[in-house]
KEKE-3310 file (N, C-alpha, C; in steps of 0.2 Angstrom, whole numbers, plus 5000, padded with zeros to 4 digits):
npx = (5509:5510:5497:5496:5505:5500:5486:5491:5495:5485:5477:5486:5487:5473:5471:5481:5474:5462:5466:5474:5462:5454:5455:5446:5434:5434:5428:5416:5411:5400:5406:5415:5407:5418:5428:5420:5417:5429:5432:5424:5427:5439:5434:5429:5439:5447:5438:5438:5447:5451:5441:5449:5460:5455:5446:5462:5468:5458:5460:5474:5473:5464:5476:5485:5476:5477:5490:5492:5485:5491:5503:5502:5496:5509:5516:5508:5510:5521:5523:5514:5525:5535:5529:5526:5537:5543:5534:5540:5533:5532:5542:5537:5525:5533:5537:5529:5524:5535:5534:5523:5526:5534:5526:5520:5527:5529:5520:5519:5528:5524:5514:5518:5526:5514:5507:5519:5518:5504:5507:5515:5507:5498:5504:5506:5494:5489:5499:5493:5480:5483:5489:5481:5474:5478:5479:5466:5465:5472:5466:5455:5459:5463:5453:5444:5453:5450)
npy = (5407:5410:5415:5426:5435:5434:5442:5453:5456:5460:5468:5480:5480:5483:5497:5504:5505:5512:5525:5528:5530:5540:5553:5552:5551:5560:5570:5571:5578:5594:5609:5623:5642:5650:5643:5637:5651:5652:5643:5644:5659:5656:5648:5656:5666:5656:5656:5668:5670:5662:5666:5679:5673:5666:5679:5685:5675:5677:5691:5690:5683:5690:5702:5694:5694:5705:5710:5700:5706:5719:5714:5712:5720:5729:5719:5722:5736:5737:5730:5738:5749:5744:5743:5754:5760:5754:5756:5768:5782:5796:5807:5809:5804:5788:5794:5795:5781:5774:5782:5775:5760:5764:5766:5757:5746:5750:5750:5734:5733:5739:5729:5719:5720:5721:5713:5703:5708:5703:5688:5690:5692:5683:5673:5679:5677:5664:5657:5666:5659:5643:5643:5652:5639:5628:5635:5633:5619:5617:5622:5616:5604:5607:5612:5599:5590:5597)
npz = (5755:5742:5738:5749:5741:5728:5733:5738:5725:5716:5724:5724:5708:5708:5716:5708:5695:5700:5702:5690:5683:5688:5684:5672:5680:5688:5677:5677:5684:5684:5675:5680:5682:5677:5673:5662:5654:5651:5643:5632:5629:5622:5613:5604:5601:5594:5583:5577:5571:5563:5553:5550:5544:5533:5526:5525:5516:5504:5499:5496:5488:5477:5478:5470:5457:5454:5451:5440:5433:5429:5425:5411:5407:5405:5396:5387:5383:5380:5369:5361:5360:5353:5342:5338:5337:5327:5316:5315:5325:5331:5343:5354:5355:5355:5370:5378:5379:5382:5398:5401:5403:5412:5423:5424:5427:5441:5446:5445:5456:5466:5471:5472:5483:5492:5490:5498:5511:5513:5515:5526:5535:5535:5538:5551:5556:5554:5564:5576:5576:5580:5591:5599:5597:5604:5617:5619:5621:5631:5641:5641:5646:5658:5663:5665:5673:5685)
capx = (5514:5508:5489:5496:5507:5493:5483:5493:5498:5479:5477:5493:5482:5465:5471:5483:5469:5458:5470:5472:5454:5453:5454:5440:5428:5433:5426:5409:5408:5399:5412:5414:5407:5424:5429:5415:5416:5436:5431:5417:5431:5445:5431:5429:5446:5448:5434:5439:5457:5449:5438:5454:5463:5450:5447:5466:5467:5452:5463:5479:5469:5465:5480:5488:5474:5480:5498:5494:5483:5499:5508:5497:5497:5515:5517:5503:5514:5530:5520:5516:5533:5539:5525:5527:5546:5543:5531:5541:5530:5534:5545:5532:5521:5537:5542:5521:5526:5543:5533:5516:5530:5538:5522:5517:5533:5529:5513:5520:5534:5520:5508:5525:5527:5508:5507:5525:5515:5498:5509:5517:5500:5493:5508:5505:5486:5490:5502:5489:5475:5484:5493:5473:5470:5485:5478:5459:5465:5475:5461:5448:5461:5463:5444:5444:5455:5447)
capy = (5411:5413:5417:5431:5438:5436:5447:5460:5461:5461:5474:5485:5481:5490:5504:5508:5507:5516:5532:5529:5530:5544:5559:5552:5552:5570:5574:5569:5584:5601:5615:5631:5647:5655:5638:5640:5659:5655:5640:5649:5665:5654:5646:5663:5666:5653:5654:5674:5669:5658:5671:5682:5671:5667:5686:5688:5673:5681:5699:5689:5679:5699:5705:5689:5693:5713:5707:5699:5711:5722:5712:5709:5729:5730:5719:5726:5742:5736:5727:5744:5754:5741:5745:5762:5762:5750:5761:5777:5786:5802:5805:5811:5793:5784:5794:5792:5773:5772:5783:5771:5757:5765:5767:5748:5742:5754:5745:5729:5734:5739:5725:5712:5724:5722:5704:5701:5709:5700:5683:5690:5697:5677:5668:5678:5675:5656:5658:5666:5653:5638:5647:5651:5632:5625:5637:5631:5613:5618:5624:5610:5600:5609:5610:5590:5586:5599)
capz = (5754:5736:5739:5751:5736:5724:5734:5735:5716:5713:5727:5720:5702:5709:5717:5700:5689:5703:5700:5683:5680:5693:5681:5672:5684:5690:5672:5677:5687:5679:5675:5685:5677:5675:5666:5656:5654:5647:5635:5627:5626:5618:5605:5600:5598:5587:5580:5574:5569:5557:5550:5548:5540:5525:5525:5522:5509:5498:5500:5492:5478:5472:5474:5465:5450:5451:5447:5435:5426:5429:5420:5406:5402:5405:5392:5380:5383:5378:5362:5358:5360:5349:5335:5335:5335:5319:5312:5315:5326:5336:5350:5360:5357:5361:5376:5382:5379:5388:5402:5403:5404:5417:5427:5425:5431:5449:5447:5449:5460:5474:5470:5475:5490:5497:5490:5500:5516:5515:5515:5532:5539:5534:5541:5556:5559:5556:5569:5581:5578:5582:5599:5605:5598:5611:5622:5622:5622:5637:5646:5642:5649:5665:5666:5666:5678:5693)
cpx = (5513:5503:5493:5500:5502:5488:5485:5497:5490:5476:5483:5487:5476:5468:5478:5478:5463:5462:5472:5465:5452:5452:5448:5436:5428:5429:5419:5406:5407:5407:5409:5415:5412:5426:5427:5414:5423:5435:5427:5421:5434:5442:5431:5435:5447:5445:5435:5445:5455:5446:5443:5460:5459:5448:5456:5468:5465:5458:5471:5480:5469:5471:5486:5483:5477:5486:5498:5489:5488:5503:5506:5498:5502:5517:5512:5508:5522:5529:5518:5520:5535:5535:5526:5535:5546:5540:5535:5537:5535:5538:5541:5528:5525:5539:5533:5521:5530:5538:5526:5521:5534:5533:5520:5522:5535:5524:5514:5525:5527:5513:5513:5523:5520:5507:5513:5518:5509:5500:5510:5512:5497:5495:5507:5497:5483:5495:5495:5486:5478:5488:5485:5474:5471:5479:5470:5459:5466:5473:5455:5450:5462:5456:5442:5447:5453:5442)
cpy = (5415:5416:5425:5436:5440:5443:5451:5463:5463:5466:5480:5485:5486:5495:5508:5510:5511:5523:5534:5530:5537:5552:5559:5552:5559:5573:5574:5575:5590:5605:5620:5636:5650:5649:5638:5644:5657:5650:5644:5657:5661:5652:5651:5664:5663:5653:5663:5673:5665:5661:5674:5679:5670:5672:5686:5683:5676:5686:5695:5686:5686:5701:5700:5693:5701:5713:5706:5702:5717:5722:5711:5718:5730:5726:5722:5731:5742:5734:5733:5746:5752:5742:5751:5765:5758:5756:5770:5782:5792:5802:5805:5805:5789:5787:5793:5783:5771:5773:5778:5764:5757:5765:5759:5744:5746:5752:5738:5727:5734:5733:5719:5715:5721:5714:5700:5702:5706:5691:5683:5690:5688:5673:5670:5678:5666:5654:5657:5661:5647:5640:5648:5642:5628:5627:5635:5622:5612:5618:5618:5605:5603:5609:5603:5589:5592:5597)
cpz = (5746:5735:5743:5745:5730:5726:5736:5728:5716:5720:5724:5712:5702:5708:5710:5694:5692:5702:5696:5680:5684:5689:5675:5677:5687:5682:5671:5680:5682:5679:5679:5680:5673:5671:5659:5652:5648:5642:5631:5623:5620:5612:5602:5597:5592:5582:5574:5570:5562:5553:5548:5544:5533:5523:5520:5515:5503:5496:5493:5486:5474:5473:5470:5458:5447:5448:5443:5433:5425:5423:5414:5402:5402:5398:5386:5378:5380:5370:5360:5356:5353:5341:5333:5335:5327:5315:5311:5319:5328:5340:5355:5361:5361:5368:5380:5384:5384:5396:5408:5405:5411:5426:5431:5428:5439:5451:5453:5454:5469:5475:5473:5481:5496:5496:5496:5509:5519:5516:5522:5538:5540:5539:5550:5563:5558:5563:5577:5583:5581:5589:5603:5603:5605:5616:5625:5623:5628:5642:5647:5645:5656:5668:5667:5672:5684:5692)
residu = (MET:ILE:ASN:GLY:LYS:SER:ILE:LEU:ALA:LEU:GLY:ALA:LEU:ALA:VAL:SER:LEU:GLY:LEU:ALA:GLY:SER:PRO:LEU:PHE:ALA:ALA:ASP:GLY:PRO:PHE:THR:PRO:SER:GLU:LYS:HIS:GLU:LEU:ARG:ASN:ASP:ARG:ARG:GLU:VAL:ARG:GLN:ASP:ARG:HIS:GLU:VAL:ARG:LEU:ASP:ARG:LYS:GLU:LYS:ARG:GLY:ASP:ARG:ARG:GLU:LEU:LYS:GLY:ASP:ARG:ARG:GLU:LEU:TYR:ARG:ASP:ARG:ARG:GLU:LEU:ARG:ARG:ASP:ILE:LYS:SER:GLY:ALA:SER:LYS:GLU:GLU:ILE:ALA:ARG:ASP:LEU:ASN:GLU:ILE:HIS:GLN:ASP:ARG:GLY:GLU:ILE:ALA:SER:ASP:ARG:ALA:GLU:LEU:LYS:SER:ASP:VAL:LYS:GLU:LEU:LYS:GLY:ASP:LYS:GLN:GLU:ARG:ARG:GLN:ASP:ARG:ARG:GLU:PHE:ARG:ARG:ASP:VAL:LYS:ASP:ALA:LEU:LYS:ASN)
# end
């Protein structure tokens, strides 16, 4: 009786190991052409998304530099206005300085808006890249199962 139970247990163990290892043996078969095409396309999408994210980061850095430069220019114009007021410059000179300051503020506001849109675009590209990676992994798993 004990021998029968142990033989039955060994048989059940062998069957479970065989079933657990069957997906590994399925992976030995060649991929179908449609699966290869889909995987290649997914790789291309992931690579393209990575490239877009890289470009967006470079663009964002350039926008930050531009914003920093506009802030410096605003600082210089304010300092010039203070000097003109101290030295008793004409009203036209002061009005010109105030106009320059107003323009600089407008540039800074547009730079901030542009930077904000770049951040949104970068987030979207990263999300798309994540989604493409998930799709690629899912396709690989499906290809290996079949």
